[in-house]
C-alpha positions in Angstrom: 115.5 52.4 95.5 114.9 54.6 92.5 116.2 54.4 88.9 116.5 58.2 88.5 119.6 60.0 87.1 121.2 60.2 90.5 120.6 56.6 91.6 123.8 55.2 90.1 121.8 52.6 88.1 122.8 52.3 84.4 120.0 51.9 81.8 120.5 48.7 79.8 117.9 49.7 77.1 119.3 51.1 73.9 117.1 52.4 71.1 118.4 52.5 67.5 116.5 54.1 64.7 117.1 52.7 61.3 115.8 54.7 58.4 115.2 52.6 55.3 115.9 53.7 51.8 113.1 54.7 49.5 111.6 51.7 47.8 111.2 51.3 44.0 107.7 52.6 44.0 108.6 55.6 46.0 111.5 56.4 43.7 109.3 56.1 40.6 106.8 58.5 41.9 109.5 61.1 42.8 109.2 60.8 46.6 111.8 62.6 48.6 113.0 62.1 52.2 111.4 64.5 54.7 113.9 63.5 57.4 117.1 65.3 58.2 120.0 64.0 60.2 121.4 66.8 62.4 123.7 64.4 64.4 124.6 60.7 64.5 121.9 60.1 67.2 119.0 62.3 66.0 116.6 62.8 63.2 114.5 65.9 62.4 111.0 65.7 61.0 109.2 69.0 60.3 111.4 70.9 62.6 111.1 68.6 65.6 114.2 66.6 66.7 114.0 63.1 68.0 117.1 61.7 69.8 118.0 58.0 70.0 121.1 56.1 71.2 122.0 55.7 67.5 120.5 56.6 64.1 121.3 54.5 61.0 120.8 56.4 57.8 119.3 54.9 54.6 122.7 54.4 53.1 123.8 51.7 55.5 123.6 48.1 54.5 121.5 45.3 56.1 124.8 43.6 57.0 126.0 46.8 58.8 122.7 47.0 60.8 123.2 43.4 61.9 126.9 43.7 62.7 126.5 47.0 64.7 123.2 46.4 66.4 122.0 42.8 66.6 125.2 40.7 66.6 126.6 42.1 69.8 123.3 41.2 71.5 122.6 37.8 70.0 126.2 36.6 70.0 127.6 38.5 72.9 127.8 37.8 76.6 124.3 39.3 77.2 122.8 36.1 75.9 124.3 34.1 78.7 124.4 36.6 81.5 121.2 38.5 80.9 118.2 36.4 79.8 116.0 39.4 79.0 117.8 40.2 75.7 115.6 41.2 72.7 115.9 42.8 69.2 112.8 44.3 67.7 112.4 45.4 64.1 109.5 47.1 62.5 
């Protein structure tokens, strides 16, 4: 059995990209964002577009990040029914 696009298997992995706001040091030195946000699920860096399941812009709060991304995983049915549930942050 294959996991290709025609196999009928749904992918359970979701990738969310959260772009943090500039920190105080970056703001003081006049740093600017080089990222652009062409859609809700993509970012553009230097003309190259990267697509994710969802992109969270620098204006979102930490609470929004938790409520929209982590809470459904750690508090939802996945914790009981699927033991391979993880949230990574870097």
